[in-house]
C-alpha positions as CSV (number, residue, x, y, z in Angstrom):
1,M,-73.8,61.7,173.1
2,S,-71.5,63.8,171.3
3,E,-68.6,62.7,168.6
4,L,-66.4,64.2,170.9
5,S,-66.7,61.8,173.5
6,T,-66.4,58.9,171.3
7,R,-63.0,57.0,171.8
8,P,-61.2,54.8,168.9
9,A,-62.5,51.0,169.0
10,L,-59.7,49.0,170.8
11,I,-59.4,46.1,169.2
12,T,-58.5,43.2,172.0
13,K,-58.6,39.9,169.5
14,V,-58.2,39.2,165.6
15,I,-59.5,36.0,164.8
16,P,-57.0,33.8,162.9
17,D,-57.3,33.4,159.1
18,S,-59.7,36.3,159.0
19,I,-59.4,39.9,157.0
20,G,-58.2,41.6,160.1
21,A,-55.6,38.9,160.5
22,E,-54.8,39.1,156.7
23,I,-53.9,42.7,156.6
24,G,-52.1,42.6,160.1
25,F,-54.4,43.9,162.6
26,E,-53.1,43.4,166.3
27,A,-54.7,43.5,169.8
28,G,-54.1,46.9,170.8
29,D,-54.7,48.4,167.7
30,S,-57.6,51.0,167.2
31,I,-60.2,51.5,164.6
32,V,-61.0,55.5,164.8
33,A,-63.1,55.8,161.7
34,V,-64.8,53.5,158.8
35,N,-65.6,55.3,155.2
36,G,-65.0,58.8,157.3
37,Q,-67.6,58.2,160.0
38,K,-66.6,57.5,163.6
39,P,-68.2,54.4,165.1
40,R,-70.4,55.2,168.4
41,D,-70.8,51.4,169.3
42,L,-70.7,47.7,167.7
43,I,-74.0,48.9,166.3
44,D,-72.5,51.6,164.1
45,Y,-69.4,49.3,163.3
46,Q,-71.1,46.7,162.1
47,F,-73.5,48.6,159.7
48,L,-70.6,50.5,158.4
49,C,-68.7,47.7,157.8
50,A,-71.7,46.0,155.9
51,D,-70.2,47.3,152.6
52,E,-67.8,45.9,149.7
53,F,-65.4,48.8,150.0
54,L,-64.2,50.1,153.3
55,E,-61.6,52.9,154.0
56,L,-60.3,52.7,157.5
57,E,-58.5,54.9,159.7
58,V,-56.6,52.9,162.0
59,L,-54.3,53.9,165.1
60,D,-51.8,51.4,166.1
61,A,-50.7,50.6,169.5
62,K,-47.6,53.1,168.9
63,G,-50.0,55.7,168.3
64,K,-49.1,55.8,164.4
65,T,-52.3,56.3,162.1
66,H,-52.9,54.2,159.0
67,K,-55.3,54.5,156.1
68,L,-56.2,51.3,154.5
69,E,-58.7,50.3,151.8
70,I,-60.5,47.0,151.9
71,E,-62.4,45.1,149.3
72,K,-64.5,42.4,150.9
73,E,-68.0,40.5,150.3
74,Y,-70.9,42.6,151.4
75,D,-71.4,41.0,154.9
76,E,-68.3,39.6,155.5
77,D,-66.8,40.5,158.9
78,L,-63.4,42.0,159.3
79,G,-63.0,39.3,162.3
80,V,-61.8,41.5,165.2
81,E,-63.2,41.9,168.6
82,F,-63.4,45.0,170.9
83,E,-62.7,46.0,174.6
84,T,-66.1,47.2,174.6
85,A,-69.2,47.4,172.6
86,L,-69.4,51.3,173.4
87,F,-67.1,53.5,172.2
88,D,-68.6,56.4,173.4
89,G,-69.2,55.6,176.9
90,L,-72.4,53.8,179.0
91,I,-75.5,55.4,179.2
92,Q,-76.1,55.1,183.0
93,C,-79.5,54.6,185.0
94,N,-81.0,57.8,186.9
95,N,-83.5,55.6,188.2
96,R,-83.7,54.5,192.0
97,C,-85.1,51.5,192.2
98,P,-85.2,49.6,195.7
99,F,-84.8,46.3,194.3
100,C,-81.9,46.8,191.9
101,F,-79.3,44.6,192.4
102,I,-76.5,47.1,192.1
103,D,-77.8,48.8,195.3
104,Q,-77.9,45.5,196.9
105,Q,-74.2,44.9,197.1
106,P,-71.5,45.5,199.9
107,P,-68.9,48.4,199.2
108,G,-65.1,47.7,198.1
109,K,-65.5,45.5,195.3
110,R,-64.4,45.8,191.4
111,E,-65.7,49.2,190.0
112,T,-67.7,47.2,187.1
113,L,-70.2,45.7,189.8
114,Y,-71.4,49.4,190.5
115,L,-72.2,50.7,187.1
116,K,-75.9,51.0,186.7
117,D,-76.9,50.9,182.7
118,D,-79.7,51.8,180.9
119,D,-78.4,51.6,177.5
120,Y,-80.4,50.6,174.7
121,R,-77.5,49.5,172.7
122,L,-76.7,46.9,175.2
123,S,-80.4,45.7,175.1
124,F,-80.5,45.6,171.2
125,L,-76.8,43.6,171.4
126,Y,-76.9,41.4,174.3
127,G,-80.7,41.5,175.7
128,S,-80.2,43.6,178.8
129,Y,-82.7,45.1,180.4
130,L,-83.5,48.9,180.4
131,T,-86.2,51.2,181.4
132,L,-86.6,53.8,178.8
133,T,-86.6,56.7,181.1
134,N,-82.9,57.7,180.1
135,L,-83.4,58.1,176.3
136,T,-82.9,61.3,174.7
137,Q,-85.1,62.4,171.1
138,K,-81.8,61.9,169.5
139,E,-81.5,58.1,170.8
140,W,-85.2,57.6,169.9
141,D,-84.8,58.5,166.5
142,R,-81.7,56.3,166.2
143,I,-83.9,53.2,167.5
144,E,-86.6,54.0,164.6
145,Q,-83.8,54.7,162.0
146,M,-81.9,51.8,162.3
147,R,-84.6,49.7,163.4
148,L,-83.2,48.5,166.7
149,S,-85.6,45.6,167.6
150,P,-86.3,43.9,169.8
151,L,-85.8,45.8,173.0
152,Y,-86.0,44.4,176.3
153,V,-87.8,46.7,178.6
154,S,-88.1,46.5,182.4
155,V,-91.8,47.4,182.7
156,H,-92.8,46.5,186.3
157,A,-96.0,48.3,186.5
158,T,-98.2,50.1,183.4
159,E,-99.9,52.3,186.3
160,P,-98.2,55.5,186.5
161,E,-98.5,55.8,189.9
162,V,-97.2,52.3,190.7
163,R,-94.0,52.7,188.3
164,I,-93.2,56.1,189.3
165,R,-93.0,54.5,193.0
166,L,-91.0,51.6,192.0
167,L,-88.4,53.4,189.5
168,K,-88.6,56.7,191.8
169,N,-88.6,58.9,188.5
170,L,-91.3,60.9,187.4
171,R,-90.9,60.0,183.7
172,A,-91.5,56.5,184.6
173,G,-95.3,57.1,184.2
174,K,-94.8,57.1,180.3
175,I,-94.6,53.4,179.9
176,L,-97.8,52.6,177.8
177,E,-97.2,55.8,175.4
178,Q,-93.8,54.4,174.6
179,I,-95.1,50.8,174.0
180,T,-97.4,52.5,171.6
181,W,-94.8,54.2,170.0
182,F,-93.2,50.9,169.4
183,Q,-96.1,49.6,168.1
184,E,-97.0,52.4,165.7
185,R,-93.3,52.0,164.1
186,R,-93.4,47.8,163.7
187,L,-91.1,47.6,166.4
188,Q,-90.7,44.9,169.5
189,I,-89.9,44.8,172.9
190,H,-89.7,41.8,175.4
191,A,-90.9,43.1,179.0
192,Q,-89.7,42.2,182.4
193,V,-92.0,42.6,185.5
194,V,-89.9,42.3,189.0
195,V,-92.9,41.8,191.3
196,C,-92.6,43.4,194.6
197,P,-94.7,41.8,197.1
198,G,-97.3,44.8,198.5
199,I,-96.2,47.1,195.6
200,N,-96.9,45.7,192.3
201,D,-98.6,42.4,192.9
202,G,-102.0,41.4,193.1
203,E,-104.8,43.9,191.4
204,H,-101.5,45.9,189.8
205,L,-100.0,42.8,188.7
206,E,-103.1,41.7,186.8
207,R,-103.7,45.2,185.5
208,T,-100.3,45.1,184.1
209,L,-100.2,42.1,182.5
210,L,-103.7,42.8,180.7
211,D,-102.2,45.8,179.7
212,L,-99.3,44.6,178.1
213,A,-101.3,41.6,176.5
214,K,-103.1,44.2,174.3
215,F,-100.1,44.7,172.6
216,H,-99.3,41.2,171.7
217,T,-101.1,40.9,168.4
218,G,-100.7,41.1,165.1
219,N,-97.6,39.5,162.9
220,I,-95.1,41.9,164.5
221,P,-96.7,42.2,168.4
222,A,-95.0,45.1,170.1
223,V,-94.7,43.2,173.4
224,A,-93.3,40.1,172.0
225,S,-93.3,38.4,175.4
226,V,-93.5,39.3,179.2
227,A,-91.5,37.6,181.9
228,V,-93.0,37.6,185.2
229,V,-89.9,37.3,187.9
230,P,-89.6,37.6,191.6
231,V,-87.8,40.1,193.4
232,G,-84.2,39.2,194.8
233,L,-83.2,40.9,197.9
234,T,-79.8,40.5,199.6
235,R,-78.7,41.7,203.7
236,F,-77.0,44.8,201.9
237,R,-80.2,46.4,200.7
238,P,-81.2,49.9,202.2
239,A,-83.4,49.2,205.4
240,E,-85.7,52.0,204.0
241,D,-86.6,50.1,200.8
242,E,-90.1,48.8,201.7
243,L,-89.5,45.6,200.0
244,I,-90.9,42.1,201.4
245,A,-89.0,38.9,200.3
246,V,-91.4,36.6,198.1
247,T,-92.4,33.3,200.3
248,A,-93.6,30.2,199.1
249,E,-97.2,30.8,199.8
250,K,-96.7,34.3,197.7
251,A,-95.2,32.3,195.0
252,R,-98.0,29.8,195.0
253,E,-100.0,32.9,194.8
254,V,-98.6,34.4,192.2
255,I,-98.1,31.3,190.0
256,E,-101.9,30.7,190.3
257,Q,-103.0,34.3,189.3
258,V,-100.5,34.2,186.1
259,Q,-101.7,31.2,185.0
260,K,-105.7,31.9,185.4
261,I,-104.6,35.0,183.0
262,Q,-102.3,33.1,180.7
263,V,-105.7,30.7,180.4
264,L,-107.8,33.8,179.9
265,L,-105.7,35.1,177.4
266,S,-105.5,32.1,175.3
267,K,-109.6,32.2,175.1
268,G,-109.1,35.9,173.4
269,K,-110.3,37.3,176.5
270,G,-109.3,40.3,178.7
271,G,-106.5,42.1,176.9
272,Q,-107.1,40.3,173.6
273,K,-110.7,41.2,173.9
274,A,-111.0,43.9,171.5
275,K,-108.8,42.1,169.2
276,K,-109.7,40.4,166.1
277,Q,-106.4,39.0,165.1
278,K,-104.5,37.6,168.3
279,S,-101.2,35.8,168.3
280,K,-101.3,31.9,168.7
281,S,-98.1,32.1,170.9
282,R,-98.2,32.8,174.9
283,C,-97.3,36.3,175.9
284,I,-96.7,35.9,179.7
285,W,-94.2,33.7,181.1
286,L,-93.3,32.9,184.8
287,A,-89.6,32.6,185.7
288,D,-88.5,29.0,186.8
289,E,-87.7,30.8,190.2
290,W,-91.5,31.2,191.1
291,F,-91.6,27.3,191.1
292,L,-88.6,26.9,192.9
293,I,-89.7,29.1,195.6
294,A,-92.9,27.4,195.8
295,G,-91.8,23.9,196.1
296,L,-93.6,23.1,192.7
297,D,-92.2,21.0,189.6
298,L,-91.2,23.1,186.7
299,P,-93.3,23.4,183.8
300,S,-93.0,20.8,180.9
301,A,-90.7,21.8,178.1
302,E,-93.5,22.1,175.8
303,D,-95.1,24.8,177.7
304,Y,-92.1,27.0,177.2
305,E,-92.6,27.0,173.3
306,D,-89.4,28.6,171.6
307,Y,-88.3,30.0,175.4
308,P,-88.5,33.6,174.3
309,Q,-87.4,34.7,177.9
310,I,-84.9,31.8,178.6
311,G,-82.1,34.9,179.4
312,N,-84.6,36.2,182.0
313,G,-84.8,32.5,183.9
314,V,-87.6,31.2,182.0
315,G,-87.3,27.7,181.1
316,S,-83.2,27.3,181.6
317,I,-83.7,24.9,184.1
318,R,-86.3,22.6,182.2
319,Q,-84.1,23.5,178.9
320,F,-80.8,22.1,181.0
321,I,-82.5,19.2,182.3
322,Q,-83.9,18.2,178.8
323,Q,-80.4,18.9,177.2
324,F,-78.8,16.5,179.8
325,E,-81.1,13.7,179.5
326,T,-80.8,13.9,175.7
327,A,-77.0,14.0,175.9
328,F,-77.0,11.2,178.3
329,E,-79.0,9.1,176.0
330,K,-76.3,9.3,173.3
331,L,-73.4,8.2,176.1
332,Q,-72.1,4.6,175.1
333,P,-72.1,2.0,177.7
334,M,-69.0,3.2,179.4
335,Q,-67.2,2.9,182.6
336,V,-65.0,5.6,184.3
337,E,-61.4,4.4,185.0
338,P,-59.7,4.9,187.5
339,E,-62.8,5.8,189.5
340,R,-63.7,9.4,190.2
341,K,-65.4,11.1,193.3
342,L,-66.6,14.7,192.2
343,V,-68.9,17.6,193.9
344,W,-71.3,19.3,191.9
345,V,-72.0,22.6,193.4
346,V,-75.3,24.8,192.4
347,G,-77.4,26.9,194.3
348,N,-80.4,25.1,196.6
349,A,-82.9,26.7,194.7
350,V,-82.4,23.9,191.8
351,E,-81.6,20.7,194.3
352,K,-84.8,19.1,193.5
353,A,-85.0,19.8,189.9
354,F,-81.5,18.6,189.6
355,E,-81.6,15.7,191.6
356,P,-82.5,13.1,188.4
357,I,-79.3,14.6,186.8
358,V,-77.3,13.4,189.5
359,Q,-79.1,9.8,189.8
360,Q,-78.3,9.7,186.1
361,L,-74.5,10.5,186.5
362,N,-74.1,8.0,189.1
363,Q,-75.5,5.3,187.0
364,I,-72.0,5.3,185.4
365,P,-69.9,2.5,186.9
366,G,-67.1,4.0,188.4
367,L,-68.2,7.7,188.8
368,S,-69.7,9.3,192.0
369,V,-71.2,12.9,192.1
370,N,-72.5,14.5,195.1
371,M,-74.5,17.7,194.9
372,A,-73.7,20.5,196.9
373,A,-76.9,22.6,196.9
374,L,-75.8,25.9,198.6
375,C,-77.6,28.8,200.1
376,S,-75.6,32.4,199.9
377,N,-74.6,33.5,203.6
378,Y,-72.8,36.3,201.6
379,W,-75.9,38.0,200.3
380,G,-78.2,36.7,203.1
381,Q,-80.3,34.7,201.0
382,T,-82.1,31.3,202.4
383,I,-83.0,30.4,198.9
384,T,-80.1,31.1,196.0
385,V,-79.9,30.7,192.3
386,T,-76.6,29.3,191.1
387,G,-75.2,32.4,189.7
388,L,-75.2,34.5,192.9
389,L,-73.0,31.9,194.8
390,T,-69.7,33.5,196.0
391,G,-66.2,32.4,196.6
392,Q,-66.8,32.8,200.2
393,D,-70.0,31.0,200.3
394,L,-68.1,27.8,198.5
395,L,-65.3,28.2,201.2
396,E,-67.6,28.1,204.2
397,A,-69.7,25.4,202.9
398,L,-67.2,23.1,202.1
399,Q,-63.8,23.7,203.9
400,G,-63.3,20.4,205.8
401,R,-65.8,18.2,203.7
402,D,-64.3,15.2,201.7
403,L,-64.5,16.6,198.1
404,G,-63.0,13.7,196.3
405,D,-61.4,14.2,193.0
406,G,-62.6,18.0,192.8
407,I,-65.4,20.3,192.3
408,L,-67.7,20.8,189.0
409,L,-68.5,24.3,189.1
410,P,-71.3,25.9,187.1
411,S,-69.2,28.9,185.2
412,V,-72.6,31.0,185.5
413,M,-70.5,31.9,188.9
414,L,-68.0,33.5,187.5
415,K,-67.3,37.0,185.7
416,Q,-67.5,36.6,181.9
417,G,-63.9,36.0,180.6
418,E,-62.3,35.9,184.0
419,P,-62.3,33.2,186.7
420,R,-63.6,35.4,189.6
421,F,-66.6,35.3,191.8
422,L,-68.9,38.3,192.6
423,D,-67.1,38.4,196.0
424,D,-63.5,39.3,194.2
425,M,-62.5,35.8,195.2
426,T,-60.5,34.1,192.4
427,L,-60.9,30.5,191.6
428,E,-57.3,29.9,192.1
429,Q,-57.8,31.4,195.3
430,L,-60.6,29.0,196.2
431,A,-58.9,25.9,194.7
432,S,-55.7,26.9,197.3
433,S,-57.8,27.2,200.2
434,L,-60.0,24.5,199.6
435,K,-57.0,22.2,198.4
436,T,-58.6,20.4,195.6
437,R,-59.0,21.2,192.0
438,I,-61.9,22.9,190.0
439,L,-63.4,22.4,186.8
440,P,-65.5,25.1,185.7
441,V,-68.3,23.8,183.3
442,S,-70.4,25.6,181.1
443,G,-73.5,23.7,179.6
444,V,-74.7,20.0,179.7
445,E,-71.6,18.9,177.0
446,E,-68.8,20.5,179.4
447,L,-70.8,18.7,182.7
448,I,-70.8,15.2,181.6
449,S,-67.1,15.6,179.8
450,A,-65.7,16.8,183.0
451,A,-67.8,14.4,185.6
452,I,-66.7,11.6,183.2
453,G,-63.0,12.6,182.7
454,L,-62.7,14.1,179.3
455,A,-62.3,17.9,180.4
456,N,-59.1,19.4,179.9
457,A,-59.8,22.9,181.9
458,E,-59.3,22.8,185.4
459,V,-57.7,25.2,188.4
460,K,-55.6,23.5,190.5
461,F,-54.2,24.5,194.2
């Protein structure tokens, strides 16, 4: 992207007692340049600000330009947050993957739901996945020069013809060459394989995992980890997409296949056979959703090691359960007064896994928590993860039901920083329709605090 397309970095928040607050930055101001260079994105900004002396060109909210000189510690942050991490715009995806969630949505919702990003900068900063098919040589050079590692890469298949079929992009067949490029430069990726039954499963999945495992060697393995994820389908997907939903039988088949490959690799065979040095850590990980679909128990916490793919649903449920048990043990003997009756809404995929949590909460005298484990009629899914439940799903399932003193609502259902579901219904609208209060909770501590009555944040009707 050219410098001409770079916009000033718009400040939306100034952290109290920071350098930015001290020199008078306000929301609405914009940083145009740092030491004479226009930052293209948050990566540039952080790199340019990692200095003791800064010359800033700032555009205030009224359109007036200011020149500022700042002396600070080398690694001290200015204490400002921006409207976006990308000042020169989003690199959009030119693939047509049939399983892409963006293309499996109904029309007419908020514009941001339809943005298909394939941006290496968001991958580096936030762990979003990209395919590597949209990178120009200039961007490859920047990844190398700035050591932007690790990146998160949607691989899906290493056989060129299979990956081209999945991504519908002729450039998709170069994936092994591209991973070799990372290996030669001692850069890393975390890989993702979305399994689509009948396309990249079976022998194709085995080939993909063994190919990727060959790069999991040395002190800095080019492939740091691989997450195997089931395809998720909605009723809005194109009729000609040739995709098949993952059944319980298929889930058990994939679990067995991947676990055999894990054992094989742990013995130094298969993809590691020609390597004298192999990593001690596991390379390949199964997403929790496989076990939920299959109706099997989740692996133990020890099996996840340091949770390298937790953002991709690998171990997140087990970690949540473990964190809850630890926090619950620390609770002093207590009684909730006055008595409270709450409904905890979750996706029905986690119903079995979360039953022990509900049982433990109900051991607290004065507290009654009922789990409402819901599927999504909105998306047309019989098995649904919590983050995909919409306001419409909750309204249909809970209307007319005894909701007691309110709803415990996992905030993963909501847009980040805004109380809005994927179907654009707001929390306030839902609370008003259900005539109850809603307590958004994020993580174990907020769940427990809200349940026993210590939470302040709630949405009332």
